[in-house]
DRENBATOR-771088 format. One line per field, with one value per residue (C-alpha): residue in three letters; x, z, y. Coordinates in nm, 3 decimals, padded with zeros to 5 digits, always signed. Layout:
N
residu: c(ala, ...) .
east: c(X, ...) .
up: c(Z, ...) .
north: c(Y, ...) .
This chain:
288
residu: c(met, ala, val, ala, asn, thr, ile, thr, tyr, glu, thr, leu, tyr, glu, asp, val, leu, gln, asp, arg, leu, asp, gln, pro, thr, thr, trp, lys, glu, met, cys, asp, val, met, ile, thr, asp, thr, lys, val, ile, ser, ser, ser, tyr, met, ser, thr, thr, pro, ser, val, gln, thr, val, thr, arg, gly, thr, gly, his, ser, met, gln, thr, phe, ala, glu, thr, ala, glu, thr, leu, asp, ile, ala, thr, gly, arg, asp, leu, gly, leu, phe, val, asp, trp, ala, asp, leu, ser, gln, ser, ser, trp, thr, lys, pro, ala, glu, leu, phe, asn, arg, ile, gly, ala, leu, leu, asn, glu, tyr, ile, glu, ser, ala, val, leu, ala, gln, his, ala, ser, trp, thr, asp, phe, asp, asn, ala, ser, ile, gly, gly, ala, ala, gly, asn, ile, thr, val, ser, ala, ala, asn, ile, asp, asp, ile, ile, arg, gly, val, lys, arg, glu, ile, arg, glu, ala, asn, gly, gln, ser, leu, met, asn, thr, asn, gly, val, gly, ile, val, trp, arg, ala, ala, asp, phe, glu, ile, leu, glu, ala, phe, val, gln, ala, asn, gly, phe, thr, thr, ala, asp, gln, ala, leu, lys, glu, gly, thr, val, glu, gly, leu, arg, tyr, leu, gly, val, asp, his, tyr, trp, ser, asn, gly, his, thr, ser, gly, his, leu, leu, ala, gly, val, lys, lys, ile, gln, arg, leu, gly, ile, leu, arg, gly, thr, tyr, gly, arg, ala, his, thr, ile, asp, phe, pro, ala, gly, asp, thr, asn, thr, tyr, leu, ser, gly, arg, ser, phe, tyr, ser, arg, val, asp, ile, gly, his, leu, thr, pro, thr, gly, leu, lys, pro, leu, val, phe, asp, val, asn, val, ala) .
east: c(+11.422, +11.192, +11.196, +11.143, +11.101, +11.109, +10.796, +10.747, +10.368, +10.180, +09.942, +10.110, +10.170, +09.813, +09.692, +09.934, +09.778, +09.412, +09.475, +09.590, +09.313, +09.051, +09.158, +08.906, +08.870, +08.611, +08.502, +08.395, +08.200, +08.049, +07.993, +07.790, +08.070, +08.027, +08.301, +08.227, +08.380, +08.113, +08.242, +07.919, +07.655, +07.323, +07.039, +06.760, +06.576, +06.234, +06.329, +05.964, +05.738, +05.370, +05.160, +04.869, +04.551, +04.218, +03.917, +03.594, +03.306, +03.115, +03.385, +03.652, +04.028, +04.318, +04.608, +04.956, +05.266, +05.644, +05.974, +06.270, +06.632, +06.911, +07.248, +07.555, +07.857, +08.163, +08.454, +08.710, +08.973, +09.266, +09.572, +09.871, +10.195, +10.480, +10.809, +11.133, +11.397, +11.737, +11.812, +12.102, +11.917, +11.633, +11.867, +12.073, +11.820, +11.623, +11.374, +11.307, +11.074, +10.778, +10.521, +10.626, +10.637, +10.285, +10.157, +10.291, +10.146, +09.812, +09.835, +09.910, +09.628, +09.380, +09.495, +09.426, +09.078, +09.019, +09.112, +08.922, +08.605, +08.662, +08.722, +08.374, +08.252, +08.129, +07.857, +07.734, +07.500, +07.667, +07.648, +07.824, +07.824, +07.469, +07.349, +07.426, +07.272, +07.574, +07.678, +07.737, +08.085, +08.309, +08.272, +08.562, +08.507, +08.536, +08.397, +08.137, +07.976, +08.074, +07.755, +07.571, +07.723, +07.608, +07.255, +07.235, +07.332, +07.067, +06.805, +06.906, +06.840, +06.498, +06.409, +06.485, +06.257, +06.536, +06.440, +06.366, +06.718, +06.875, +06.705, +06.807, +07.175, +07.279, +07.440, +07.848, +08.082, +08.431, +08.620, +08.985, +09.212, +09.218, +08.818, +08.809, +09.032, +08.776, +08.500, +08.690, +08.733, +08.355, +08.253, +08.470, +08.317, +07.958, +07.728, +07.773, +07.849, +07.981, +08.201, +08.337, +08.400, +08.570, +08.796, +08.900, +08.938, +08.969, +08.780, +08.830, +08.729, +08.372, +08.276, +07.896, +07.762, +07.467, +07.327, +07.601, +07.907, +08.233, +08.543, +08.839, +09.058, +09.382, +09.258, +09.019, +09.041, +09.123, +08.804, +08.562, +08.419, +08.188, +07.874, +07.534, +07.344, +07.575, +07.581, +07.435, +07.758, +07.832, +08.184, +08.250, +08.572, +08.690, +08.707, +08.955, +09.224, +09.153, +09.366, +09.582, +09.932, +10.168, +10.535, +10.727, +11.092, +11.336, +11.099, +11.180, +11.392, +11.332, +11.290, +11.644, +11.727, +11.550, +11.624, +11.811, +11.557, +11.178, +10.903, +10.613, +10.280, +09.911, +09.635, +09.286, +09.011, +08.727, +08.412, +08.197, +07.819, +07.607, +07.267, +07.095, +06.770, +06.964, +07.202, +07.022, +07.109, +07.504, +07.691, +07.991, +08.057, +08.252, +08.539, +08.790) .
up: c(-08.387, -08.500, -08.288, -08.454, -08.229, -08.343, -08.194, -08.151, -08.176, -08.029, -08.304, -08.498, -08.167, -08.043, -08.393, -08.364, -08.020, -08.131, -08.437, -08.190, -07.958, -08.225, -08.360, -08.290, -07.954, -07.798, -07.542, -07.808, -07.965, -07.646, -07.417, -07.435, -07.428, -07.292, -07.338, -07.120, -06.881, -06.622, -06.331, -06.190, -06.429, -06.256, -06.393, -06.231, -06.278, -06.165, -05.886, -05.773, -06.057, -06.037, -06.113, -06.347, -06.180, -06.242, -06.352, -06.206, -06.389, -06.199, -05.911, -05.841, -05.884, -05.662, -05.753, -05.762, -05.651, -05.793, -05.680, -05.861, -05.749, -05.843, -05.951, -06.077, -06.296, -06.139, -06.364, -06.085, -06.191, -06.366, -06.512, -06.686, -06.871, -06.902, -07.092, -07.040, -07.317, -07.286, -07.543, -07.694, -07.711, -07.894, -08.137, -08.200, -08.197, -08.529, -08.327, -08.053, -08.198, -08.055, -08.300, -08.224, -07.846, -07.837, -08.065, -07.800, -07.512, -07.684, -07.752, -07.374, -07.250, -07.474, -07.346, -06.981, -07.075, -07.224, -06.914, -06.694, -06.860, -06.883, -06.509, -06.429, -06.461, -06.098, -06.180, -06.472, -06.463, -06.419, -06.711, -06.665, -06.772, -06.629, -06.877, -07.168, -07.024, -06.841, -06.470, -06.273, -06.307, -06.552, -06.924, -07.112, -07.455, -07.728, -08.101, -07.932, -07.725, -07.876, -08.081, -07.739, -07.575, -07.855, -07.851, -07.471, -07.444, -07.703, -07.499, -07.169, -07.322, -07.452, -07.113, -06.950, -07.191, -07.375, -07.719, -07.804, -07.705, -07.861, -08.199, -08.162, -08.025, -08.134, -07.926, -07.881, -07.734, -07.640, -07.662, -07.573, -07.865, -07.829, -07.817, -08.132, -08.299, -08.207, -08.344, -08.674, -08.712, -08.624, -08.898, -09.156, -09.088, -09.092, -09.346, -09.710, -09.821, -09.475, -09.449, -09.809, -09.719, -09.389, -09.559, -09.836, -09.606, -09.255, -08.974, -08.842, -08.530, -08.564, -08.753, -08.744, -08.696, -08.574, -08.526, -08.283, -08.351, -08.233, -08.088, -07.913, -07.636, -07.436, -07.159, -06.984, -06.613, -06.601, -06.618, -06.738, -07.084, -07.161, -07.359, -07.391, -07.568, -07.680, -07.557, -07.202, -07.009, -06.965, -06.974, -06.896, -07.030, -06.917, -07.233, -07.070, -07.051, -07.314, -07.622, -07.489, -07.591, -07.381, -07.447, -07.158, -07.213, -06.916, -06.673, -06.311, -06.149, -05.800, -05.615, -05.713, -06.042, -06.387, -06.652, -06.955, -07.215, -07.298, -07.151, -07.337, -07.148, -07.162, -06.930, -06.919, -06.643, -06.654, -06.466, -06.516, -06.446, -06.524, -06.509, -06.249, -06.436, -06.742, -06.565, -06.690, -07.042, -06.972, -06.896, -06.715, -06.924, -06.645, -06.857, -06.751) .
north: c(+14.731, +14.448, +14.137, +13.792, +13.497, +13.124, +12.968, +12.583, +12.508, +12.213, +12.168, +11.880, +11.673, +11.730, +11.606, +11.286, +11.219, +11.266, +11.039, +10.760, +10.824, +10.842, +10.476, +10.201, +10.057, +09.833, +10.091, +10.308, +10.065, +09.919, +10.214, +10.502, +10.771, +11.127, +11.364, +11.666, +11.928, +11.833, +11.629, +11.469, +11.361, +11.275, +11.040, +10.835, +10.535, +10.387, +10.171, +10.070, +09.988, +10.032, +09.720, +09.707, +09.674, +09.508, +09.712, +09.680, +09.844, +10.124, +10.115, +10.362, +10.274, +10.284, +10.505, +10.334, +10.476, +10.452, +10.555, +10.690, +10.657, +10.880, +10.750, +10.933, +10.929, +11.082, +11.180, +11.152, +10.883, +11.036, +10.890, +11.054, +10.994, +11.219, +11.143, +11.334, +11.346, +11.527, +11.803, +11.587, +11.277, +11.455, +11.599, +11.292, +11.008, +10.952, +10.733, +10.974, +11.232, +11.409, +11.265, +10.915, +10.984, +11.128, +10.844, +10.601, +10.814, +10.802, +10.413, +10.369, +10.597, +10.425, +10.078, +10.217, +10.324, +09.970, +09.796, +10.023, +09.974, +09.591, +09.608, +09.710, +09.345, +09.337, +09.594, +09.373, +09.051, +08.720, +08.492, +08.153, +07.783, +07.732, +08.025, +07.779, +07.470, +07.328, +07.316, +07.615, +07.767, +07.934, +07.855, +07.706, +07.866, +07.611, +07.543, +07.344, +07.618, +07.961, +07.970, +07.858, +08.174, +08.403, +08.272, +08.262, +08.627, +08.723, +08.487, +08.659, +09.007, +08.893, +08.761, +09.090, +09.274, +09.424, +09.345, +09.705, +09.832, +09.526, +09.623, +09.983, +09.961, +09.627, +09.346, +09.295, +09.062, +09.141, +08.824, +08.728, +08.683, +08.304, +08.320, +08.518, +08.262, +07.995, +08.213, +08.251, +07.877, +07.840, +08.101, +07.935, +07.600, +07.687, +07.842, +07.917, +08.279, +08.374, +08.078, +08.127, +08.487, +08.410, +08.140, +08.384, +08.716, +08.584, +08.778, +09.126, +09.316, +09.414, +09.115, +09.071, +08.705, +08.553, +08.916, +09.012, +09.239, +09.059, +09.225, +09.125, +09.281, +09.203, +09.438, +09.184, +09.122, +08.756, +08.521, +08.791, +08.916, +09.169, +09.108, +09.255, +09.564, +09.803, +10.181, +10.076, +10.091, +10.453, +10.630, +10.995, +11.138, +11.491, +11.704, +11.935, +11.676, +11.413, +11.430, +11.732, +11.720, +11.939, +11.997, +12.144, +12.286, +12.277, +12.106, +12.142, +11.878, +11.985, +12.314, +12.428, +12.292, +12.225, +11.936, +12.025, +11.893, +11.859, +11.675, +11.535, +11.489, +11.414, +11.250, +11.132, +11.159, +10.912, +10.785, +10.480, +10.388, +10.073, +10.209, +09.999, +09.973, +09.837, +09.593, +09.297, +09.396, +09.383, +09.053, +08.957, +08.630, +08.416, +08.211, +07.962) .
């Protein structure tokens, strides 16, 4: 006798989750993202740099020494999200559908990664009001100084000998929504072609202005913005969990019971590293 089973596949749900995770986010633009199944990623930098020596003709020269220091990115921080829906609710609710649930799970996991990246500000170089010619302290972003912030970031990169990386990777600033509004008004009020275009079409995330790519995020730690050379801040993501959509029928309630329904589950595991040798090119913009 032939037996024919009806099978529910996860492919659609995983595609929906991946679509959401693939949507633009500032961490994908600003970070050097490594998606890997390796837990610890090792690198090193020259922590003691040799000095150029004076040459005296006809005499020997003294060999110089250098030192390298190892540093690691450890993918060890995990977050997950599982949602349970009763079979009856899943059948009767036209809004509670698997695709929509995984879409929302993906959005929330992306928001977590965004906030986690922006929370690394303590490992960046401080950039405050003194960096744009004012008194020390947090910057109150305004139309009068937003261009000073942009120019100041680029100046600090040049002073740290980061021009080559700036040319290769570009520079980015992740503003708050209110700051981005100030930037939009500034762009509309200054220039000719750029101002006309901004007046007609407004501005969007990823706007390139004054040689810098501008983004905005609601995931900032209060009082801190991310700015600097792009692709310096490193973000490791575990391939084995990222974007995996799992459905579990009749999940266990406890050791003796199960729940009558289906659970929808995904997780992400990440790690961060600001390379010590490149820290002067990534800024913690202190804002009021």
